[in-house]
N, C-alpha and C positions, 0 to 999 in steps of 0.2 A: 289377701296375698293375691287369691286368683284374679281377683280385677286389675290388680300391677300387674299381673303377669299380662295378662292380654292387654293392657294397655301400652305394656312394653311393643308386643306384638305390632298392636296397631298401627306405633310412630314409627316400628322398621316396615313393615309394610308400606306405609305412607313416604316413607324415605325411597323405600326400592324404587318406586313408580316415579320420584321426581331423579331418581338416580338414572333410571332409564331415558330420561328426558335426556338429561345433560350428556349421557351418550349419544343419542342421536343429533342433538346440537352438535355438537362437538365434530361428529364423524360427517354431520353435513357442511356444516361453515367452514372447517378446517380441512378440511380431504385433500386438497393438494399438499398439507405438510405430512403426512402419512406416507411411509415409504411404500403402503398399496391397502388394498380393502381387507387383506389378511389380515393385517395389526387391529384392528377393530376385533379379532378373535380373542387375543391375548387379553382386549381390555374388557373384554366379558366374561372371559375364564378364569383370569386372575386377578386385576386391578376391581371391577366392581366386589364379585367375593370378599375381597380382602375389605374395601369400605367396610361391608355390610357385617363383617365378623367385627371389626374396631369398632360397627356404631352402638352395637350391644350395650358395651358398657356406658357411648353418650347417649342412646335410649333409656336407660335406667334413672341417670341424671336431671333428662327431660322429663319423664314421669313425677319424677319429686317434684322437681319444680309446678308438672301442673297440677299439681294436688295442692300447691302453695296459691297459684293463680286462680284458684275455685272453691279455694275453702272460704266461708264465710266469719272464721272466726279474721278477727281483727289482728292477732297477733301473727295469724299466719301471712296476710296481708303487709305485715312490716317487715316482717322477714324474707319474704320475695322481694320487696322493695329494696330491702339493704344488699341484698344480692345485687341487683341489677344496678346500687348504686354502686357497687364494689366493683363490680363488672366495667361499666362506664368509665371508673375514675382511673383502673388502669387503662383504659384503652388511651385515653387521653394523656395521661402521663406520659403510655409510650410514644405517642407519634407527636409528642412535643419536646422533640430534642434540638429541633432548630435554632439559629441564633435568636429568632428573636422570642423563643423562650428558656432561654440559655440561664437566669434567675430560677432560683426555687420557688419563689411566688408566683412568679407567670405561668410557669408549669404547675405549680398547684392548683392557680385559678382557672386552667383550662378543663385538669381532671374533674374541678368540683364541677364544671359545666356540664360536663358529660355525662357525670354522677345523676347530676340534676336532670337531664334526659332521660335516663334512666328510671327515675321514678315515676316520672309523667308516664312515660311509656305502661309501667306498672297500673295507674288509676285510671288512665285513658283505657289499657284493656277489660279494667275490671266494671267500667262502665258501657261498654260494647257488648260485653257481655249479659246485659240488663235490657238490649233492645233486643225487640220480638225479630224470628227469622235465624239465619246465619248467618250476620255482619261481622260476628267476630270472626268468625272461620275462613271467612272472605277477605277480611282486612290481615290477617296473620298470613293468611300464604300467599297475599301481594306484596307484605312486607317480607316474606323467604325470599320469594323470587325476586325484586327489588337488591336486595341484599346478595342474592347469590351472584346477580349480573353485576351490582358493584366491586364485590368481590376478584371477579374476573376482565374488569376493564377499566375502573379505575385507578389510576395511579400504579399501574402494574409495577412492580419490583419495589415499589415506595414503600415506607410505613409497615412493617410489618405486623406490629401492633392493631395496627386499622383494622389489615384482612384478617388476621384472626381474630379479630371483632366482629367484621362482617359473615363469616363461616360460621361463627357460634350461635350466630343472632338467626344465619338461616335456617342454621338445626331447632334451635328453640320455637322461632316461628312456624315452620313446617309441622312440629310437633303438636302443636296447641292448632294448629289448624286441622290435621287429624283426628284430632280427639274430640275437638269440637263439631267435625261433620257427623260423626258417629258411622259411616259408611262402610266402616272394615268389618266383616262379621271374626266371630270367634275362630272358627276354620281356619280362616286365611291368618289370622293372629298366631296363632298357635304354631304353623307350620311358617311361619317368618319368624318367632323364636327360636326355635328348631335349626332351619338351615343357619342364622349370623351363628346360634352356639356351635355348630360343625365348623360356619368357614373362621370363627375365632380360634378355635381349633389347629385349623388348618394354614395361619395366617403364617406361621415361617414359611411354609411351601409355598404359598400364592407368591410370598414376595419374592424367595429365591425365583420362580418362574420368571418375574415380572424383571430381575435381572437381564434377562438376557437378550430383552429388548429394547436398546438404547433410546433408539428415535421413537418408538411407544411412550417412553416415560419422560421423555423430554417434553413433547407433545401435550400429555396429559396435565403434567407439571403447570405449564406453561398457561394452557386453554379451559383445564375442566379446575375446578374450585373443589370437587367433593374428591373425585376419582385422584386428583393430583395431588391433594396431602396424603393419602391412603397409601399412594406412592414413595412420600415423601418417611412415613412411616416404616414401610416395607424397606427400605434402603436402612434402616435400623435395626430392623430384623435379619436382614441379608445382608450384611457388611461384604465389601471387596473380601478376596480370600487372603490372607497376610502371605507375607514374602516367605516364599521357599527358606528353610533353615542356610543360613550361610551368606544371605543375601542383606538381611536386617541392618549392618552397617554401612550399606552403600549410600553413596552421596544421590540425590534425586536427578536422574538423569544418566547415573553412571550403571556399567553390565561389564560382566564378567570379562576378563581380559580374554583376548582371544588371540593376539600376538606379543612374540618378544622379540624388541628389539633394544633389548638392555644394551648401553654403551656401543649402539649403531653408530655410523659413521651416516649421516642426512644429508641430501642435498633438497633442497626447492626450490622449483625453477619456477615461476611467474613471469607468464607472455602478455604483453600491454595490449588492451581493445581485441583479443582473438577468440572471435566466434566459432562454438563445437562446431558448427557446422562447415566450417572451411578446413578440416581437418581430416586427412586422408581416412584416418582407425575410424572415423564417424560417416564414414560414405562419401565424402568430396573427390568429385572425378577427376579435379587435378593432381598432379603430383606434388602436394606443398609440403608436406610435412613426410618424409621417409626417417627423420631420426626418430620422434614423436611417435609416429606410427611401430618402430621396432620395437620400442620401449612398452607400447600397449601390448605386442605379442608376447612379450615375457613379463607382462602383469598384468592387474587389474584396471580396467575403462567402466569411469561411472559414465551412462550415456547423456543423463542428464544433471549435470551439476548446476548449481546455478548461485551467481555470488550474490551479497545481500543488497548492494546498492552499483549503478552501473556508472561508479565513478573511481578512478584509481586510489583517493584520499583515504575515502571510505572502506573501498572494498579491501586494500590490503590492511587499512589497523583492522577489520574488521575479523580479518581474513589471521590475523598474528595475536587477536586477543579472544577471539573463539564469539565476540558478541557482535550484534548491530548496534555498531556506533554511529550508522547517522540518527536515528530516532534519538541515544542517549546523549549526543553531543547537541543536538536542537534540545535537548530539555537541560543542559548545562551540566552534563553529568558522563562519569566514564572516562575521565581524561589521566584519572587516576590504576586503569587499567591493566593491570599485570598482562606483558606480553610473552610469545612462547620463547622468545630467545632469553628471558628473567627466569621463565620458570625451567626452563632447561641448564643453565649457569649454576642453580641453585645445588645442581645434582653432576654438577663435575665436567659441565659441556663447553668447552671452547666454541666461541658462535660469531659469524663472518656475515656481513649483509654487504650486498654488492646492488645499488640503486641508483636512479638517477634522479635528483631532485625534482623532477618533475610529478614525484608520487607523493608529495604533500601543495601540487600547486590548486587544487579546487576545495574552495573555503579557506585557505589556509589557516587564517586567525581561529580557528576552532582545533588545529593539529600542533599549535605551539608547542606544546609538552610532548608529543609525540617526535615533532622533529628533532625538538634537541635533543632529547636521551635516542635518537636514532636507534627509536623501535627497543632498547637494549641491546641492541649488536657492540660487543665489544670491541670490535674491531667493523671498519667499514668502509666502503670506497663510493661517494656520491658525486657521479658525474655523466653527464651520456658517455656512451661507449658502447663502439658496433660489438658484435660477437666478436671480431679478433682480438681487442682491446682486452673483453672482457674474460675473453682465455687466458691472456696473457696475466693480467690483475690475479684470477684464480691460482693459476701455477706460482706466481710469486708466494702467494698467500701460504700454498700447500707446502713451499719450498721450506716456507719457516716456521711452521705448526708444528707443537710437539705432538711428536706419533703416539706418543702414550695417553692423550687425554682425546677421546672423542668428538667430532666436529658435528655441528650444525651450521650449512651454512646456505644463505639463501640469494640466489639472483633474479635479479628485473632484466628482463630486456624490453626495453623502450620500444622496438620493432614491434607489432604494424600499426602503433599510433600515426595519425595524421600529423602531420604530412606526410600522404603516402609516396613513396619516392622507388623509381623503377630502378632493379638491381639488373645489370648487363647480364651476370649471373644466372638470371634467375627470369626469363623473359617470358611474359603469358599475355603481352599484349597492351593497349595504348591507354586503355579507360583507369581510373579510379579502381573500381573493383580488379581490374589487371595490376596495378600497383600493390594495390593490399593485398593480394595473393603474390606478388614478389618479396613483399616484404615480410610475407608469413615465413616464405622459403626461406629466407634470411636469419631469420631469429631459430627457424627449425636448425640451422646450420650450426646456431649457436648452441643449440637445446643439444644436439650432438656434441661439440667438440667439449662443452663443462661437463657433461655426462662422464665420458670417455675418459677426459683428465683426473677428474675424482674417483672414481672407478679404479685407474688405472695405479693412485697414490693411495686408495683406500677399499682396498675387492671389498665389495657384498655390500658397499653402500648401498642406503635405502633413495631413491628418485625418487620425487614427486614431480610431476608437470601438471601445472594447473596456468588460468587464466585470470586478470583483475574484473572483466567484465568483456561484453562481445560489442560490434559496432554494426550499425543500420546502415542500407543504402536504398532506401527507399521500401523498405517491406513494409511497413504500415505508416508510410506517409513523410518520414522524416531520415536525416542523415548523423552519422558519430554513436552518438551514446549518451547517457545524464537523462534522457527525457523521459522513457518507457519503462516497463517490465516486460516486455513480450520479450518471446526466447532469441531473435537475434543480438538482445541489448544483455540480456542475464544469463544467458544459459553458455557455461565455457566448458573447454575440456577439462579433466580430472584424470590422470591416468596415475596409479601407482604401483612401483615397482621395486619389491622387498622383501627378504625371507617371511616364508608362513604364507605370503601373499600368492591366488592363486594366477596361475599364470594364465594368458588367453584368458580370461574370464571378462562379462560384462555385466554389471551391474544395471539394471535396469529403471529402477526406484530416485525418484528425485532425492538428491543428497544435496547439501549445502556444502561453499569453500570454508566456512566456520565451522566445519564437521573436523576439517584437519588437524587442528591445536589438540582436540578431547581424544583424538586417534592415535597421535603421535603419543599425547601423554601416556593414556593407558597404553600401549605398547611396553611403554620404558616403565611401565608401574609405577607412576609418581600419581601419589593423589586427584583427583580431578577437583577446581578451585568451583567453590560454591555458586559464584559468578559469571560462569562458562556456561553460554545455553546450545551450544554444537552439542556435534552428537557424536558419539565413539562409532567410526564405521568399521573396526576390528571383526568385531563377526561375518560382515557381510565379504569384508577382505579374505578372510579365510576358508568360509563355507558360504556356499548360496545362500542366497536369502529365501527367509520363510516365505512361505506362499500369503501369509494374512499381514506381509509390514507392506502398506503401505510408502514407507519413504515421506520424506518433510523438505520443504525448502519457502522461504521465506525470503522478498527481497521488496525493497520501497525506491523511492525517488520523491521528488515533494508533490509531485501530483499523483502520484500512483501505486500500489501495493499489489503484490503475487502474492498468494499461495498455491503451492503443486503437490499435489497428490497424487499417487497413482497414473494414470496417464492423463488428467483433469488438472486443468490452471484456472483457477480464480485470479481473474484480473479486475480491480477496482480502480475508477475515477475518484481522487478523493473528494472534492471540493463537490462535485455532483453527487458526492453518496450513490453511485451506481458502476453496478459489476456483468461483467461478461463471464461468462463459464465457455472455454475451450477442451476439447479430446484432443489431444496431441498425436495419440497413437493413432487416427483418421485426419486429424488435419493439422498436419506440423505446422502448416504457415500462419495459423490461429487466425483465421479469414469465420470461420463460423460459429457463432455462437448458439451453444446447445444448452442454454439455461431453459427453456421452454419446456425442453423434451427429461430435464434431470432437477426437477423441484427440490427432490430430497435432499441429494446432493449439493446442490446451491445452497440450501437454506443452511446444511452442517456444514460445509466451508464460510460459509462466512461469518456463522457464530465460531468457528473455528479462528478465522481471523481475528477478529475484533479481540478473541481472548490474549493474540498474541501484541495486538495492540495496545489491550489493557497491561502486560507483562512488563515494557518496555519502562527502566527504569524500577522495577521492585526492589532490585537486591543491591543496588548501586546508592548504599550511603544516604543523603536524604530523598534521593526518590524514592524509598521505602515510604516516605512520609507520603505522598505525593496521592490524592485519589487520581481512582483509576479512569477518570474523566478526564480531566488535567492535560494526562498525558498523554492520552489519546488526541487531545485537543490541539496541542502543540505537534504533535506530528501532521495537523492537518486535516486529520480526519474530521468531516465535517458531519456525519452521522452521530456525533459524541456533542453535538451541538446544545442538545437540549438538557444533556447532563450537564453538561458544562454550565451550561444557564442556573439548572438546582443549584450550583455551589453559589449562586451570585446572593444566597440567602441561608450561607453558611455562619456559624460562631465566628470564626477561625476570618478578621479579617486581609490575612494573608492571601487565604485560600481565595477570599473574594475578589481581591485584587488582579492575582492569575487568571482568574475566571474571567475579566470584564476584559482583560488583555486579549488573551486569546481570543473572544469571540470577536474581538475588532479585526480579528486576520481572518475566521472561518466565515465571516459575510454571509452568515445561516438569516432568512428573511423568518424560519423560524421562530426566532428568539426574539422578536420586535418587543412581544409587550414584556415579555421579563426584562430587556432593557431597560426601557421606560421606564418600567416600578423602579428598578436599581438606580437610574439615574437620576429619579426624581426624591426617593425616600432612603437611601442609603444614606446611614448616618456618617461613614467614612467619605469625605472629601473626594482621597481619590479612586475612591470605587463610583461616586459617583458623576466624577468629568470624565474617566477614561468608559465608563456604561454610557455615558452620553456622546461621547466621538465615535466610538460605536455602533452606535443608533444612528449617527448622522453618516456612517457611512453604508448602511446596509437602508436604512428607510429613505428614499430618496425624497418623502412627501416631509421627513423631518427638516424643521426650518435649522439653517445654519447660523444665528446669531451664538451660539453657546461654543461653536468651536471656535468661532471666530474670536469673540472673548480669551479662550485659551492659545490661541496663536498669536496672539496678540502680546499676550504676559508672560511669553519665553522666557524672558530674563529674571523675572520675579517668581516664576512656578515653576515647575515641573519642565525642562525642556525636551522631556522625550515626549511628554502628555502632550507639549503645542505642537512638535512635529508631526505626532498622529492625529490631530486638530486639522494640519497644514495639507496631511495627504488627503483627509476626507472631503476636506473643502476642494481642493483639487481635482479631486476622482467628480466632484459634484460641478464642475467649470468654474470655480470661484480661486482666481491666482492671485488674490490678497495675499497671501502668505509666501509665494513662491522663494522669497530666499532664504523661509527657512528650509525648506526642500533642498536647494541649490547646495549648500551647507552641509546637509545630511546627504547627498549623493554624492560631495567629495568627498567622506570620511573613506579613507583606506581599509578596515575594517568590516566596512558594511556589506550585508549578508544578500549573497546573490537575490534569493526571492525578494528584500524588501527592495532591493537597488531597483528590480524589475518592476516593481510597483511604484515606486515612483518615479519612472523614467514613464509609464506610464499613463499616471496621473497629469505629467509634465505636459505630454502630448493630448489628452484629453481637455488638458485648461487651455491649450495652444497658449502655452507662456513662453511669449516673445525673450523675456526676460533669463528664461534657462539657457537658451541656443549654446553660450559658451560654455555652458557647464556639460551640457548635451554634449558638443563637439567633443570636448575631452574625453567624454567614455568612449568615444567609437574606439579608443586603443584597445576596452577590455572585450575579446573575443567573446567571451557570453554573452555580454549585453548588447553589442555590435545591434545586430538585428534588430532588437526593441526599442535603440535609440534611433535607428534610422523610420523607422515605423513614426517617430515620435518627433524626430525634425522634420518629416512630410506632411504630418496632420497639424505642426504649427504654423508651415509656411514662409517662413523667413529666408529671403536669398541669402543671407549670411550663411546659412550653411550649407550652400550649392558646393562650393571650392572643396571643402572638405570631404562631402561625401564622395564626390567625385574622383579625388584623391582615392582615398579608402578603395571603391568600386575597381578600379583602374587594377589596383594588386591585392584586390581579395582574395583570398585562398579558400573560404569556406562557402560552399555552393548552396548551403542555404540561406546565406544571407545576401550575396548577390541580386538575386531578384528584388529583396526588400529593400535595397540601395536602391537599385534601381526603380524601383515603381514610389520611391520616397523623393529621388532626381526629377520625374515626370511630373510627381504634384508640386516640386518648385520652381514649376514652368522649363526646366533642363531637358531640350531635346538633340539640335544638333551634336552638341559634346558627347549623346551619348553611342555615337556611331561606332567610335574606336573600340570601348569596353565590350560592346554589345556583340558589333562583330569581330571579336577575339573569343567572347566567349561562346556564338556560335558556331563558331570553327573546331569547337572543343570537340575529341571524341565522346564526351557525354556532353550535349551542349547544353545550357544551364536551360533551367527548365522555365517556360514561359517567355523566354529569350522573344519568338516570333510577334507572338503578341505584344509584348512590350515593343519590338520597332517597329510594329503597326502603330504603335499608340505616340510613339516617338516623329509617328511622319516619316519612317526611314525607307519602308517597303516601296520607293519610288526609283523611276527610270534615273533619277540625279544622282543617287544615292549606290555604289558598286555591287550590280548585282541585284537591286529590287526590281520586282512588279506587283502590283498593288490590282490583277483584274477584275478578282470575284466579287460574290460569288458564282461560279461558272461548275460546269462539269465536266469543261473540258478546255484546258490552255494549253497553247501552241505559242511559243514564243522563242525570240534569240537572246541569250541573256549573254551580259561582257561583264566578265565580273572586275577587270581593271586589276587584275593581278597578274604574274606571273604564271608560267605555263606549272602545273602541277597538282596537285590531290589539292580537291575541293569541297564543300558540304554542301550540299542543296538540301533548304527545310523547306517545306510546303505547308502553307496556314489553311486549318479546314474550319470552315463556321459550326461542322456541326461530323460525330464522328462519321465518316460513312463505312458503308459495308463492304466496298469494295474500292482503291483505289490503286493505280498503277500509273508506273512513272516509265518514259523512255529518255534518253538521252542520248542524243548523237543519231538517233534511231535504233538504240539497243537496249534492250530491258535494264530495268536495275530495282534492284528490289529496296522499301522502306520500311524504316526500323519505326520502332516506339508505337503508341497507342494514344487515342486521346484526339485531340486537335493539331497537337505538332506533330509530322512525320520527317525524319530524317534518311538522307542517302549518300554516300559515298560516291564519289566520281573524278574523272580527271578531266584535265585543261590539254585539248590539244588546238592551239590555233589561236584564232582569235576571241572566239564565244562558243559558246555551248549552244546548241539547240534543243529545248525540253519540251515533251509533251507528257500535261500531266492529264489525266482522266479519272473521273467519280462517278457511283452509282447515282450520285444523286447531285444539284448545281450547290455544290459544299468549297469547291475551290476558294479562297479570298488572295491569297500572296504566296508569292514566289521568294526566297533570297539564295543568293547564291556567295558564297562565301570562303575565302580562301583559307584549307583546314593549319589548326595552329597546334601547339601542345599546350599542359597543363601548366601553370605559373611553377617556376621553379620554387624549391623545398626555401626555406629563411637558412641564414647562416648558422652555423650552430653556435649554442651554448658555449661560451667561456670556458674551458675544462675547469672544474675544482678537485684539489686534491685532500679527499675528505678522510683517508685513510688514518687508523688512529693504532 
């Protein structure tokens, strides 16, 4: 008995030394993952003792096994072999859950093989013990360290049975090494037993202490096989605190009701493309929104509210369902979602919606159900209408509405969506940004009219004002919306005015527009639907935000995702799996990545963002059956590629087919080996072929013969697979299947992201046969810039005339330069003079117009007002614009960004606007000519262009009015 106790102590002492090594390795190798060096103290004071307390029982078992291993009795040896075989069989059975071992005989075969390895290990150990020296101890120690390393690094998070076996092997092998070495004396052994016994008694307290260190527990579970398992046991010993009495019946995500809007009339106003920082209540200097500002003073303003997607169709349906609809619809889920209007109608509300048909213009085929249902409003007016007409429509509805029934009304103002229109009653200037503000002021008039009308008829009605998305004006190099998740595109105003709401209050933590649905339902006392994702904002509307509330917001586009908490904004580019972290408290323009100095926050937020991505569709019927990796992959998350590739080995052929199709879109080079194996060995032909075309798309060295065969068999095989093969071929420069891509591009319900891929592929392949089809898609606003790029790349002169016609009337400022560049690539020069002159004379000249004019040879004396003297440090010329007297715009083209550029016109100093290589000035012509002198601190002046000032193109005629009243 005494010997056994001492051996238990020796094993514990040996484990303590190895535990110290693990602590040192993890603390050094993963120091960046700890919140600070201070986190190593609870690791030593709680995690390590917890492990040693639990290890007492394992040490007793290991000593018992050691007795069998060292006994000369053959029966004992056979018993140990039986234990090893049983353990090996359990591990083998546990790791054989994949499709290749889906049958019982296959799993049993692997289990028997691993069992045999266990038996061989026992007899090998016996043979080593007979060798002189300490060979057995060294081998056992080597096995223990190898098992520890494999447990920490090999197939992390996969095959739990394998990792449990490695953990057990590391414990048993290190125990045998300790006992064979004989280097630990009796005193140390006794002390180890006593200390471990005390630690075992204190295990619940140690586990409770660990619960307060979330990041430490995460790092240990991820990186430390021994202490990490102690943390997992500790979570069982010290579970989260139980819900307080009265809260156990709450639906997940629901909080105690904070507002009472029972049977209260409600008006929800949304404004299209209104970014928050152009609202007076949000600090904008211009007086654009006096009516909205007044509502903010009487209610609560959310300073950082976010739309889920900066596209109207996705944003509005998300707001009306309380869900992130873009990822759901990408998975083919969510179209059956209940809307706010349908929920309120069940509880006696009359509902009315007033909105333009543009609500469903983007990816309209995904919203057929929502559009046909009218978002479940029982009365709806669907047409483009200015604020005055909207006021009239709402007035007519209120006049006929039953006064005994509460009302829920939604009014969507299309202003200030582009095209931006200057409204004479709200003059701010000539630029697009000025016109945008003029549109905002017009929409603000509408908000004031409708809110006053509703409250005049229905006193004390709740009024909520928000927007579907923002608008970019070059903040991050783009224009309009729908492309990124930076503040200018996804941060929107959100103001709530109603009973119980704090007046004049501001909520600074991030919130979401999808939070409005659960907030309204909670205030009505209506149970929260289980599939809703938003948060009830009632508590922060009724009382100050708790200090420990960081808020939350998520947003996503095809290419980007956003996670917002407190003042931090994690912006990730999905295809590159690259993220940046911004602190909007100190950097509201999101220009400086603080990730290097915020490592812990970056990792925590990336983990949370991944969890959000995994959750999309989990509660949506069939979506609950999809593995998380497929949901994330379908969202375009390239970081999920390896996990998706792992499903190529799944027993479910449906999952394998989905995985191969998703990998085609993810285009990740990290999965080439998995795709090649699947393309060669999968028993399902569709999986093999889909993997083959995905491989051809991602690996430029992969032969195209198989893709050509699949594309040529479009009629006999799967047409969708043939199209994917044709796309992969075209991207590699093989235009043999161009007709397939042309037919595909002509489909009305083709998603934008796929159409963009096809257009780019046709351009890359220089497919002249596709030019007519590409020209036909110039009418598609979202595709036009990509089509122009492709036509320029192909180089067919037949595209020149339609491209030039589109350029002459092009309203989209981001498209104009790409159309002009395409025309230059097609050899068009002189005909560009007219459109470029007009776009150069705008209050905001076209980006790169001077460089384009120079490339076309237009900056010469032969063309009105052009000069090409440079590069020089001083240019002194007389320009004749051949234009009538009046306002002109003068452009100065520089070879390099000069530190100091001055301009004199007719002897008077004139300021130059802009930055970079192109500078502009407004001048007046008096007489026949204009004398110009430009001086630079460097010899960098390349050219000058004097053009007549011009106004922005007028907006298109209004859409025909559609009376959709019911």
